[in-house]
C-alpha positions in Angstrom: -7.4 -11.3 -7.2 -8.9 -11.4 -10.6 -7.5 -8.2 -12.4 -9.5 -6.9 -15.8 -7.1 -5.1 -17.9 -7.2 -3.0 -21.2 -4.9 -4.0 -23.6 -3.6 -0.2 -25.2 -0.8 -1.5 -28.0 2.2 -4.0 -28.1 5.2 -2.5 -26.5 7.8 -5.1 -27.2 8.2 -8.7 -28.6 10.8 -11.1 -27.8 12.2 -14.7 -26.9 10.0 -15.2 -24.2 6.9 -13.2 -25.1 5.1 -10.2 -25.7 5.0 -6.6 -23.9 1.8 -4.7 -23.5 1.0 -1.5 -22.4 -2.1 -2.2 -20.3 -4.5 0.2 -18.2 -6.2 -1.8 -15.0 -10.1 -1.3 -14.8 -11.0 -3.5 -12.1 -9.8 -4.0 -9.4 -7.3 -1.6 -9.7 -8.9 1.3 -10.8 -6.8 3.5 -13.5 -3.5 2.2 -13.5 -1.0 1.7 -15.9 1.4 -1.0 -16.9 3.7 -2.8 -19.1 1.8 -6.3 -19.1 4.8 -9.0 -19.9 2.6 -12.4 -21.0 4.3 -15.5 -21.8 2.8 -18.9 -22.6 5.9 -20.8 -23.7 8.7 -20.0 -21.3 6.7 -19.7 -17.6 10.0 -20.5 -15.8 11.9 -17.4 -17.6 9.2 -14.8 -17.0 9.0 -16.2 -13.0 12.8 -16.4 -12.6 12.5 -12.8 -14.1 9.7 -11.3 -11.7 11.9 -13.0 -9.1 14.7 -11.2 -9.7 13.5 -7.9 -10.3 12.0 -8.6 -6.7 15.2 -8.7 -5.6 16.0 -5.2 -6.9 12.3 -3.6 -5.2 14.0 -0.6 -3.3 16.4 0.3 -6.2 15.1 3.9 -8.1 17.3 2.7 -11.6 15.0 -0.7 -12.2 11.5 -1.4 -13.3 9.5 -2.3 -10.7 7.6 -5.5 -10.7 3.8 -5.1 -9.1 3.3 -9.4 -9.3 2.1 -11.7 -11.7 -0.5 -13.9 -12.4 -2.0 -16.7 -14.5 -4.7 -16.8 -16.9 -6.0 -18.8 -19.7 -6.6 -17.0 -22.8 -9.1 -19.0 -25.8 -6.6 -18.7 -28.5 -3.1 -19.5 -26.2 -4.1 -21.2 -23.1 -2.6 -21.1 -19.9 -0.7 -17.3 -20.1 1.4 -16.2 -17.3 1.0 -11.9 -17.0 3.5 -10.1 -14.8 2.5 -6.3 -14.1 5.7 -4.4 -14.4 5.9 -0.6 -14.1 5.7 1.5 -17.6 9.5 3.2 -18.3 7.6 5.7 -21.0 11.2 6.4 -22.2 11.1 3.1 -23.4 13.9 0.6 -22.8 17.4 0.5 -22.1 18.1 -1.8 -25.8 16.1 1.0 -27.7 17.6 3.5 -25.8 21.5 1.9 -26.4 20.3 1.6 -30.5 19.6 4.9 -30.5 23.0 6.1 -29.2 25.2 4.0 -31.7 25.4 0.5 -29.2 25.9 2.9 -25.9 24.5 3.8 -22.6 24.5 7.8 -22.7 27.5 8.9 -20.4 25.0 11.2 -18.1 23.0 7.9 -17.9 25.6 5.5 -17.4 26.2 6.6 -13.3 22.2 6.0 -12.8 22.8 2.5 -14.1 25.8 1.2 -12.2 24.3 2.5 -8.8 
C-alpha cells in the first residue's frame, strides 16, 4: 500500500531517527499519526515496532499502526513506522517537567 503523508512538524529527534507529526492524505484519509523514520538503524526501529505489537492491547502503550520502507531523494532507503500520536508528549518530556520523576498519579497506570 502506498501511503501518502504531509509532514506537519518534527516532534523529536533521537539516536535512531526523527519523529514527525504527519497527516495521511491517501489512502487512509484524515488521520494524524506520529511517524518515526530512520535510514541508519533499520534493525532498531523494526525491533521497536515488533515490541510495540506485543503490547497492542495495552491502553498505556502507544499503538503502532505498522511500518513500511520508501526511498527518499536526500536520505535513500528510509524505514517509516506509524505510531499513535500522544498529544500530551513523551514520557521523557513529562519526567523532565517533573524533576526527573513520573508524577505519582501516573505511576500506577504505567506499571499496569
